[in-house]
C-alpha positions in Angstrom: 10.3 6.4 -10.9 11.3 2.1 -11.8 13.6 2.3 -8.4 11.1 4.1 -5.9 8.4 1.9 -6.9 10.4 -1.5 -6.6 11.5 -0.2 -2.9 7.5 -0.3 -2.1 7.6 -3.2 -3.3 10.7 -5.0 -1.1 8.9 -2.4 1.9 5.9 -4.3 1.4 7.4 -7.6 1.0 9.6 -8.3 3.8 6.7 -6.5 6.7 4.4 -9.2 4.7 6.7 -11.5 5.6 7.6 -10.3 8.9 3.9 -10.2 10.3 3.3 -14.0 8.8 6.4 -15.1 10.1 5.2 -13.6 13.5 8.4 -12.0 14.3 6.4 -8.7 14.1 3.1 -8.2 15.5 0.2 -7.6 13.1 -1.1 -4.7 14.4 2.5 -2.6 13.0 3.1 -5.2 10.0 -0.3 -4.6 8.6 -0.6 -1.0 8.5 2.8 -0.8 7.2 2.1 -3.0 4.4 -1.0 -1.6 2.9 0.8 1.6 3.5 3.4 0.4 0.9 1.3 -1.4 -1.0 -0.7 2.0 -1.5 2.3 4.2 -2.7 3.7 1.3 -4.9 -0.5 1.3 -7.1 -0.6 5.4 -6.7 3.1 4.8 -8.4 1.9 3.0 -10.8 -0.8 5.3 -11.6 1.9 7.7 -12.4 3.5 5.4 -14.8 0.0 4.5 -16.2 -0.6 7.9 -17.0 2.7 9.0 -18.0 1.9 6.0 -20.7 -1.5 7.8 -21.6 -3.6 4.4 -20.4 -6.7 6.1 -18.5 -8.1 3.2 -17.7 -4.9 1.2 -16.3 -5.0 4.6 -14.2 -7.8 5.0 -13.0 -8.1 1.7 -11.8 -4.8 1.8 -10.0 -5.9 5.3 -8.7 -8.8 4.4 -6.9 -7.3 1.4 -5.6 -4.3 2.8 -4.2 -7.0 5.4 -2.1 -9.6 2.4 -1.1 -6.5 0.7 0.6 -5.1 4.0 1.9 -9.1 4.3 3.4 -9.3 0.9 4.9 -5.8 1.4 6.7 -6.5 4.4 7.6 -9.7 2.8 9.5 -7.9 0.4 10.9 -5.6 2.9 12.6 -8.7 4.5 14.1 -10.3 1.8 15.5 -7.5 0.0 16.4 -6.2 3.8 18.8 -9.7 4.5 19.2 -11.9 1.3 19.8 -14.4 2.7 16.8 
């Protein structure tokens, strides 16, 4: 799990840097950054569940799901103009 978490953390940072340096547009980099960050948080929630730390698990799980919902809404608003 640690290698997968490290991979998605690196992807989050890489796409954030690409967006900030304007190498790619924000329309492309921001959803990818948010999805990678949400996956990292969901992996962290799984790790906290294995360690039996309930409060941290709930926090990371809810933040990961919230990020996915916000990203889905942003993508839908870009596509359909909601």
